[in-house]
C-alpha positions in Angstrom: -9.4 -10.6 16.3 -6.7 -9.6 13.7 -8.2 -7.1 10.5 -7.0 -6.4 7.3 -5.1 -3.1 7.1 -5.2 -1.7 3.4 -3.6 1.7 2.1 -4.2 4.1 -1.0 -8.1 3.6 -0.3 -8.4 7.0 -1.6 -7.6 6.5 -5.4 -9.6 5.0 -8.3 -8.4 1.2 -7.7 -7.8 1.5 -4.2 -11.7 2.4 -3.3 -12.7 -1.0 -5.8 -10.9 -3.1 -3.8 -12.0 -1.9 -0.8 -15.2 -1.6 -2.4 -15.5 -5.3 -3.2 -13.5 -6.4 0.6 -16.9 -5.2 2.1 -19.2 -6.6 0.0 -17.4 -9.9 0.5 -18.0 -9.2 4.5 -14.6 -7.7 5.2 -13.9 -5.2 8.2 -10.9 -2.9 7.5 -8.0 -0.8 8.7 -7.7 2.3 6.6 -4.3 4.6 6.0 -4.1 7.4 4.2 -1.7 10.1 3.7 -3.3 13.5 3.1 -6.7 12.8 2.4 -8.8 11.3 4.7 -11.0 8.3 2.9 -14.7 9.8 4.5 -16.5 9.2 1.7 -15.6 5.5 1.3 -15.8 5.2 4.8 -19.4 6.7 4.7 -20.2 4.3 1.8 -18.7 1.4 3.7 -20.0 2.2 6.7 -19.2 -0.5 9.3 -16.8 -1.9 7.2 -14.4 0.4 8.0 -13.3 0.1 11.5 -10.5 2.6 11.6 -8.9 4.5 9.8 -5.3 6.4 10.4 -3.3 9.2 9.1 0.3 8.0 8.3 2.9 9.2 5.3 4.1 5.6 4.5 7.7 7.5 3.2 8.7 8.5 7.1 9.5 5.1 8.6 8.2 6.5 12.1 4.8 7.4 11.0 4.7 3.8 9.6 5.2 2.0 12.5 3.2 4.1 14.7 0.9 4.0 13.1 0.9 0.1 12.7 1.2 -0.6 16.1 -1.8 1.8 17.4 -3.7 -0.2 15.1 -1.7 -3.3 16.5 -3.0 -2.1 19.7 -6.2 -1.7 19.5 -7.5 -4.3 16.7 -4.7 -6.5 17.2 -2.1 -8.5 15.3 -2.0 -8.2 11.8 -3.5 -11.1 8.9 -3.8 -9.1 5.6 -1.8 -6.4 4.3 -3.1 -4.9 0.6 -1.1 -2.0 -0.3 -2.3 -0.3 -3.0 -0.9 3.3 -2.6 1.1 5.1 -5.2 1.8 8.9 -5.9 0.9 10.5 -9.0 2.9 9.2 -12.2 3.0 11.2 -15.2 3.4 9.8 -18.4 6.9 11.0 -19.6 9.8 10.1 -21.6 12.6 9.1 -18.5 14.4 12.0 -20.8 12.2 14.6 -19.2 12.0 13.3 -15.8 14.3 15.6 -13.2 16.6 13.9 -10.9 14.3 15.3 -8.2 11.3 13.8 -9.3 12.6 10.6 -9.5 13.9 10.4 -6.5 10.9 11.5 -5.3 9.0 8.9 -6.7 11.4 6.0 -5.5 10.6 7.7 -1.8 7.1 8.0 -1.9 6.7 4.5 -3.8 9.9 2.4 -3.1 10.8 3.6 0.1 7.2 3.7 1.4 6.7 0.3 0.4 9.6 -0.8 2.6 8.5 1.0 5.1 5.0 -0.7 5.2 6.0 -3.8 5.1 8.8 -3.4 8.3 6.4 -2.5 10.4 3.8 -5.6 9.4 6.1 -8.5 9.0 6.1 -9.5 12.6 2.7 -10.0 12.1 2.5 -11.1 9.2 4.7 -13.8 10.5 3.1 -14.4 13.8 -0.6 -14.8 11.9 0.8 -16.5 8.5 -0.5 -13.7 6.9 -0.2 -12.0 3.6 0.9 -8.9 2.0 -0.4 -7.8 -1.5 1.1 -5.2 -3.8 -1.1 -3.5 -6.1 1.6 -2.4 -8.9 2.0 -1.9 -13.1 1.3 -4.1 -15.9 4.6 -2.2 -17.1 6.8 -3.9 -14.7 6.3 -6.9 -17.1 5.4 -5.5 -20.5 6.8 -2.0 -20.7 5.0 0.9 -22.3 6.7 3.8 -23.4 6.4 7.1 -21.6 6.0 4.8 -18.1 9.4 4.9 -16.4 8.5 6.7 -13.6 6.1 4.5 -13.1 7.8 0.9 -14.2 10.9 1.7 -12.0 9.5 1.9 -8.9 7.3 -0.7 -8.9 9.7 -3.2 -10.0 11.5 -2.4 -7.1 7.9 -3.0 -4.8 7.9 -6.3 -6.5 11.5 -7.3 -5.6 10.8 -5.6 -1.8 7.9 -8.1 -1.6 9.9 -11.2 -2.5 12.9 -10.6 -0.5 10.3 -11.1 2.3 10.1 -15.0 1.5 9.0 -16.3 5.3 5.2 -13.8 3.5 3.3 -15.3 0.7 3.3 -12.1 -1.4 1.0 -11.5 -4.0 1.3 -8.3 -6.8 -1.4 -7.8 -9.0 -1.6 -5.6 -11.6 
């Protein structure tokens, strides 16, 4: 039986989405970057069927984690991507090229790696991929270019996978 994979469960919004899914009876597989979602796992109990540490910006790490989860739980049917780095609210003129590159790596490259790893299963199961992005992609608030620019790219990557339904929540 295919279970949903969730990224970003240790964040505020991600944790709330996991709680809601568990409340609705979903069983979850959680990918986490550094901090294991121990408190959330304890809170959600048997709704969490497994966790894997995974550096989303490293393609090999993502492929390995997805491969292990599929070997244990079957093909992926649903992916909810709510992961993303901290975004300092500053004007882009105050962002260094290195900061911007890191943001793109942890947001855009990470989402691409995840989509690339799960796309074969999503096509086979006619599953779906949901990316939690930002309202800033349609209504630009001042000092939020470091969020809106990479998240807009995440949305476009999702649209590029037209064989799979993609939903954006902002």
